[in-house]
Backbone as JSON Lines, residues from 0, in Angstrom:
{"i":0,"aa":"M","n":[-11.99,-2.3,-11.07],"ca":[-10.65,-2.2,-10.56],"c":[-10.57,-1.18,-9.44]}
{"i":1,"aa":"F","n":[-11.2,-0.01,-9.65],"ca":[-11.14,1.02,-8.62],"c":[-11.89,0.6,-7.37]}
{"i":2,"aa":"D","n":[-12.91,-0.22,-7.53],"ca":[-13.62,-0.74,-6.36],"c":[-12.68,-1.63,-5.54]}
{"i":3,"aa":"A","n":[-11.88,-2.46,-6.21],"ca":[-10.92,-3.31,-5.51],"c":[-9.88,-2.46,-4.8]}
{"i":4,"aa":"M","n":[-9.39,-1.42,-5.47],"ca":[-8.39,-0.55,-4.86],"c":[-8.97,0.18,-3.65]}
{"i":5,"aa":"R","n":[-10.23,0.61,-3.76],"ca":[-10.9,1.29,-2.65],"c":[-11.03,0.35,-1.44]}
{"i":6,"aa":"K","n":[-11.43,-0.9,-1.7],"ca":[-11.57,-1.87,-0.61],"c":[-10.23,-2.15,0.05]}
{"i":7,"aa":"L","n":[-9.19,-2.31,-0.75],"ca":[-7.87,-2.56,-0.19],"c":[-7.37,-1.35,0.6]}
{"i":8,"aa":"Y","n":[-7.63,-0.16,0.12],"ca":[-7.23,1.05,0.84],"c":[-7.88,1.08,2.22]}
{"i":9,"aa":"H","n":[-9.19,0.83,2.26],"ca":[-9.9,0.82,3.54],"c":[-9.45,-0.33,4.44]}
{"i":10,"aa":"A","n":[-8.88,-1.36,3.84],"ca":[-8.35,-2.48,4.62],"c":[-6.91,-2.22,5.06]}
{"i":11,"aa":"G","n":[-6.36,-1.06,4.68],"ca":[-5.0,-0.73,5.11],"c":[-3.92,-1.26,4.2]}
{"i":12,"aa":"V","n":[-4.29,-1.66,2.99],"ca":[-3.32,-2.2,2.05],"c":[-3.08,-1.16,0.94]}
{"i":13,"aa":"D","n":[-1.86,-0.7,0.81],"ca":[-1.53,0.28,-0.22],"c":[-1.28,-0.42,-1.54]}
{"i":14,"aa":"C","n":[-1.88,0.11,-2.6],"ca":[-1.71,-0.47,-3.93],"c":[-1.91,0.64,-4.95]}
{"i":15,"aa":"G","n":[-1.51,0.38,-6.18],"ca":[-1.67,1.38,-7.21],"c":[-1.34,0.86,-8.59]}
{"i":16,"aa":"L","n":[-1.47,1.76,-9.57],"ca":[-1.23,1.42,-10.97],"c":[-0.35,2.49,-11.59]}
{"i":17,"aa":"E","n":[0.46,2.08,-12.53],"ca":[1.25,3.0,-13.34],"c":[1.14,2.52,-14.78]}
{"i":18,"aa":"T","n":[1.0,3.45,-15.71],"ca":[0.91,3.07,-17.11],"c":[2.13,3.57,-17.87]}
{"i":19,"aa":"F","n":[2.56,2.77,-18.83],"ca":[3.71,3.11,-19.65],"c":[3.38,2.74,-21.09]}
{"i":20,"aa":"Q","n":[3.44,3.72,-22.0],"ca":[3.17,3.46,-23.4],"c":[4.13,2.4,-23.92]}
{"i":21,"aa":"G","n":[3.58,1.39,-24.55],"ca":[4.39,0.33,-25.11],"c":[4.72,-0.79,-24.13]}
{"i":22,"aa":"A","n":[4.58,-0.53,-22.84],"ca":[4.9,-1.55,-21.84],"c":[3.66,-2.05,-21.11]}
{"i":23,"aa":"G","n":[2.57,-1.31,-21.15],"ca":[1.36,-1.73,-20.47],"c":[1.19,-1.07,-19.13]}
{"i":24,"aa":"V","n":[0.72,-1.85,-18.17],"ca":[0.38,-1.35,-16.84],"c":[1.19,-2.09,-15.8]}
{"i":25,"aa":"I","n":[1.74,-1.33,-14.86],"ca":[2.42,-1.92,-13.71],"c":[1.47,-1.78,-12.52]}
{"i":26,"aa":"A","n":[1.07,-2.9,-11.95],"ca":[0.26,-2.9,-10.73],"c":[1.22,-3.16,-9.58]}
{"i":27,"aa":"W","n":[1.02,-2.46,-8.47],"ca":[1.89,-2.66,-7.32],"c":[1.07,-2.72,-6.04]}
{"i":28,"aa":"I","n":[1.65,-3.4,-5.07],"ca":[1.03,-3.54,-3.75],"c":[2.16,-3.53,-2.73]}
{"i":29,"aa":"V","n":[1.89,-2.98,-1.56],"ca":[2.91,-2.85,-0.53],"c":[2.62,-3.86,0.57]}
{"i":30,"aa":"D","n":[3.68,-4.58,0.99],"ca":[3.5,-5.56,2.07],"c":[3.63,-4.88,3.43]}
{"i":31,"aa":"G","n":[3.53,-5.65,4.49],"ca":[3.57,-5.12,5.85],"c":[4.89,-4.49,6.24]}
{"i":32,"aa":"T","n":[5.95,-4.75,5.49],"ca":[7.26,-4.15,5.81],"c":[7.62,-3.04,4.83]}
{"i":33,"aa":"N","n":[6.6,-2.5,4.16],"ca":[6.76,-1.39,3.2],"c":[7.61,-1.74,1.99]}
{"i":34,"aa":"H","n":[7.63,-3.0,1.6],"ca":[8.28,-3.4,0.35],"c":[7.21,-3.45,-0.74]}
{"i":35,"aa":"R","n":[7.56,-2.97,-1.89],"ca":[6.62,-2.88,-3.0],"c":[6.8,-4.07,-3.93]}
{"i":36,"aa":"L","n":[5.71,-4.79,-4.18],"ca":[5.7,-5.9,-5.11],"c":[4.99,-5.42,-6.37]}
{"i":37,"aa":"E","n":[5.6,-5.63,-7.53],"ca":[5.05,-5.16,-8.79],"c":[4.82,-6.31,-9.75]}
{"i":38,"aa":"K","n":[3.85,-6.12,-10.64],"ca":[3.62,-7.07,-11.72],"c":[3.17,-6.29,-12.94]}
{"i":39,"aa":"Q","n":[3.7,-6.65,-14.1],"ca":[3.36,-5.98,-15.35],"c":[2.2,-6.7,-16.04]}
{"i":40,"aa":"F","n":[1.23,-5.93,-16.51],"ca":[0.07,-6.45,-17.22],"c":[-0.05,-5.74,-18.56]}
{"i":41,"aa":"T","n":[-0.58,-6.43,-19.55],"ca":[-0.88,-5.78,-20.82],"c":[-2.23,-5.08,-20.67]}
{"i":42,"aa":"I","n":[-2.54,-4.21,-21.61],"ca":[-3.83,-3.51,-21.58],"c":[-4.98,-4.5,-21.65]}
{"i":43,"aa":"E","n":[-4.79,-5.59,-22.39],"ca":[-5.83,-6.61,-22.5],"c":[-6.06,-7.35,-21.18]}
{"i":44,"aa":"E","n":[-5.13,-7.29,-20.25],"ca":[-5.24,-8.01,-18.97],"c":[-5.76,-7.14,-17.83]}
{"i":45,"aa":"L","n":[-6.23,-5.95,-18.11],"ca":[-6.68,-5.04,-17.04],"c":[-7.71,-5.68,-16.11]}
{"i":46,"aa":"D","n":[-8.59,-6.49,-16.66],"ca":[-9.63,-7.11,-15.83],"c":[-9.08,-8.12,-14.82]}
{"i":47,"aa":"T","n":[-7.85,-8.56,-15.0],"ca":[-7.27,-9.54,-14.06],"c":[-6.55,-8.87,-12.88]}
{"i":48,"aa":"I","n":[-6.35,-7.56,-12.95],"ca":[-5.6,-6.87,-11.9],"c":[-6.3,-6.92,-10.54]}
{"i":49,"aa":"P","n":[-7.62,-6.69,-10.43],"ca":[-8.25,-6.78,-9.11],"c":[-8.04,-8.14,-8.43]}
{"i":50,"aa":"G","n":[-8.14,-9.21,-9.19],"ca":[-7.9,-10.55,-8.62],"c":[-6.47,-10.69,-8.12]}
{"i":51,"aa":"W","n":[-5.52,-10.13,-8.88],"ca":[-4.12,-10.16,-8.45],"c":[-3.94,-9.36,-7.17]}
{"i":52,"aa":"F","n":[-4.56,-8.16,-7.1],"ca":[-4.47,-7.35,-5.89],"c":[-4.94,-8.14,-4.67]}
{"i":53,"aa":"F","n":[-6.13,-8.75,-4.77],"ca":[-6.68,-9.48,-3.62],"c":[-5.82,-10.69,-3.26]}
{"i":54,"aa":"A","n":[-5.37,-11.44,-4.27],"ca":[-4.55,-12.62,-4.0],"c":[-3.24,-12.23,-3.32]}
{"i":55,"aa":"E","n":[-2.62,-11.16,-3.79],"ca":[-1.35,-10.72,-3.18],"c":[-1.57,-10.14,-1.8]}
{"i":56,"aa":"A","n":[-2.67,-9.42,-1.58],"ca":[-2.96,-8.87,-0.26],"c":[-3.1,-10.0,0.76]}
{"i":57,"aa":"I","n":[-3.78,-11.04,0.36],"ca":[-3.95,-12.18,1.27],"c":[-2.61,-12.87,1.49]}
{"i":58,"aa":"R","n":[-1.86,-13.09,0.43],"ca":[-0.56,-13.77,0.54],"c":[0.42,-12.96,1.37]}
{"i":59,"aa":"L","n":[0.47,-11.66,1.18],"ca":[1.44,-10.82,1.87],"c":[1.11,-10.6,3.34]}
{"i":60,"aa":"H","n":[-0.17,-10.65,3.68],"ca":[-0.56,-10.33,5.05],"c":[-0.91,-11.56,5.89]}
{"i":61,"aa":"Y","n":[-0.87,-12.75,5.29],"ca":[-1.12,-13.98,6.03],"c":[-0.04,-14.98,5.67]}
{"i":62,"aa":"S","n":[0.6,-15.55,6.68],"ca":[1.73,-16.45,6.42],"c":[1.32,-17.75,5.74]}
{"i":63,"aa":"N","n":[0.12,-18.24,5.98],"ca":[-0.31,-19.5,5.38],"c":[-1.73,-19.33,4.83]}
{"i":64,"aa":"P","n":[-1.88,-18.69,3.65],"ca":[-3.22,-18.43,3.14],"c":[-4.01,-19.69,2.81]}
{"i":65,"aa":"E","n":[-3.34,-20.81,2.55],"ca":[-4.08,-22.05,2.24],"c":[-4.87,-22.54,3.45]}
{"i":66,"aa":"A","n":[-4.42,-22.19,4.65],"ca":[-5.1,-22.64,5.86],"c":[-6.32,-21.77,6.2]}
{"i":67,"aa":"I","n":[-6.49,-20.68,5.5],"ca":[-7.59,-19.76,5.78],"c":[-8.85,-20.26,5.09]}
{"i":68,"aa":"E","n":[-9.92,-20.39,5.85],"ca":[-11.18,-20.89,5.29],"c":[-12.21,-19.78,5.16]}
{"i":69,"aa":"R","n":[-11.78,-18.54,5.29],"ca":[-12.7,-17.42,5.18],"c":[-12.73,-16.92,3.74]}
{"i":70,"aa":"T","n":[-13.76,-16.18,3.41],"ca":[-13.89,-15.62,2.07],"c":[-13.01,-14.37,1.95]}
{"i":71,"aa":"P","n":[-12.69,-13.94,0.73],"ca":[-11.92,-12.7,0.58],"c":[-12.58,-11.5,1.26]}
{"i":72,"aa":"R","n":[-13.92,-11.46,1.27],"ca":[-14.62,-10.36,1.95],"c":[-14.34,-10.4,3.45]}
{"i":73,"aa":"D","n":[-14.33,-11.6,4.06],"ca":[-14.0,-11.73,5.48],"c":[-12.58,-11.27,5.75]}
{"i":74,"aa":"L","n":[-11.66,-11.64,4.86],"ca":[-10.26,-11.27,5.05],"c":[-10.08,-9.76,4.96]}
{"i":75,"aa":"L","n":[-10.75,-9.12,4.0],"ca":[-10.66,-7.67,3.88],"c":[-11.22,-6.98,5.11]}
{"i":76,"aa":"S","n":[-12.31,-7.49,5.63],"ca":[-12.9,-6.93,6.83],"c":[-11.93,-7.06,8.01]}
{"i":77,"aa":"E","n":[-11.28,-8.21,8.1],"ca":[-10.3,-8.44,9.16],"c":[-9.09,-7.52,9.02]}
{"i":78,"aa":"L","n":[-8.61,-7.34,7.8],"ca":[-7.49,-6.44,7.57],"c":[-7.85,-5.0,7.95]}
{"i":79,"aa":"A","n":[-9.08,-4.61,7.66],"ca":[-9.5,-3.23,7.91],"c":[-9.68,-2.94,9.39]}
{"i":80,"aa":"S","n":[-9.83,-3.98,10.21],"ca":[-10.16,-3.76,11.61],"c":[-9.13,-2.93,12.36]}
{"i":81,"aa":"G","n":[-7.87,-2.99,12.0],"ca":[-6.9,-2.21,12.74],"c":[-5.69,-1.85,11.92]}
{"i":82,"aa":"A","n":[-5.84,-1.76,10.63],"ca":[-4.68,-1.59,9.78],"c":[-4.21,-0.15,9.65]}
{"i":83,"aa":"R","n":[-5.11,0.79,9.45],"ca":[-4.71,2.17,9.21],"c":[-4.56,2.92,10.51]}
{"i":84,"aa":"K","n":[-3.49,3.66,10.62],"ca":[-3.27,4.53,11.77],"c":[-3.83,5.9,11.44]}
{"i":85,"aa":"E","n":[-4.25,6.6,12.46],"ca":[-4.72,7.97,12.27],"c":[-3.55,8.86,11.88]}
{"i":86,"aa":"P","n":[-3.76,9.83,10.99],"ca":[-2.67,10.73,10.63],"c":[-2.25,11.57,11.83]}
{"i":87,"aa":"R","n":[-0.99,11.93,11.86],"ca":[-0.45,12.71,12.97],"c":[0.4,13.83,12.41]}
{"i":88,"aa":"R","n":[0.21,15.03,12.94],"ca":[1.02,16.17,12.51],"c":[2.43,16.02,13.05]}
{"i":89,"aa":"V","n":[3.4,16.39,12.22],"ca":[4.8,16.36,12.61],"c":[5.24,17.79,12.88]}
{"i":90,"aa":"S","n":[5.83,18.0,14.05],"ca":[6.29,19.35,14.4],"c":[7.55,19.67,13.59]}
{"i":91,"aa":"P","n":[7.88,20.97,13.45],"ca":[9.12,21.34,12.74],"c":[10.36,20.7,13.38]}
{"i":92,"aa":"H","n":[10.35,20.58,14.69],"ca":[11.47,19.96,15.39],"c":[11.61,18.47,15.01]}
{"i":93,"aa":"E","n":[10.47,17.75,14.98],"ca":[10.5,16.33,14.59],"c":[10.94,16.17,13.14]}
{"i":94,"aa":"R","n":[10.47,17.07,12.27],"ca":[10.85,17.01,10.87],"c":[12.36,17.19,10.72]}
{"i":95,"aa":"D","n":[12.93,18.15,11.45],"ca":[14.38,18.37,11.4],"c":[15.15,17.16,11.91]}
{"i":96,"aa":"E","n":[14.63,16.52,12.96],"ca":[15.29,15.32,13.49],"c":[15.27,14.2,12.46]}
{"i":97,"aa":"R","n":[14.16,14.05,11.75],"ca":[14.08,13.01,10.72],"c":[15.03,13.28,9.57]}
{"i":98,"aa":"R","n":[15.27,14.53,9.29],"ca":[16.2,14.9,8.22],"c":[17.65,14.8,8.67]}
{"i":99,"aa":"G","n":[17.86,14.54,9.94],"ca":[19.21,14.44,10.45],"c":[19.82,15.78,10.83]}
{"i":100,"aa":"L","n":[18.98,16.78,11.01],"ca":[19.46,18.1,11.37],"c":[19.5,18.28,12.89]}
{"i":101,"aa":"G","n":[18.98,17.31,13.6],"ca":[19.03,17.34,15.06],"c":[18.32,18.52,15.68]}
{"i":102,"aa":"G","n":[17.31,19.04,15.0],"ca":[16.56,20.14,15.56],"c":[17.29,21.47,15.45]}
{"i":103,"aa":"A","n":[18.31,21.52,14.57],"ca":[19.08,22.76,14.43],"c":[18.19,23.86,13.89]}
{"i":104,"aa":"T","n":[18.42,25.06,14.36],"ca":[17.65,26.19,13.9],"c":[18.51,27.04,12.98]}
{"i":105,"aa":"D","n":[17.86,27.78,12.14],"ca":[18.55,28.67,11.21],"c":[18.87,29.97,11.91]}
{"i":106,"aa":"Q","n":[20.14,30.26,12.09],"ca":[20.54,31.47,12.77],"c":[21.24,32.38,11.78]}
{"i":107,"aa":"R","n":[20.45,33.26,11.21],"ca":[21.0,34.2,10.23],"c":[21.24,35.54,10.93]}
{"i":108,"aa":"S","n":[22.31,36.2,10.55],"ca":[22.57,37.5,11.15],"c":[21.8,38.56,10.39]}
{"i":109,"aa":"A","n":[21.35,39.56,11.11],"ca":[20.53,40.6,10.51],"c":[21.37,41.67,9.87]}
């Protein structure tokens, strides 16, 4: 399972697992528009999660997966070719703008 998650990560596809006592495991994957798709699995179904990850990654990132004649390995390689962006530092000014503070500074009197 972790091998599948590692391959998807390197292909630019975000996915993960959450466990809940009594409810099993929630597997999730994020599509190209940052929407999270979830599916609940029982503990006995853990071995099926990697297949679900790959099937959903292909479905979410290709509009017509039935027309694709490449193997899942080819598709992962193609996804990885340009999916992840390099991290970028955010300046304090940009962070304030994102928070809606408009770059306001803290002016405290001494």
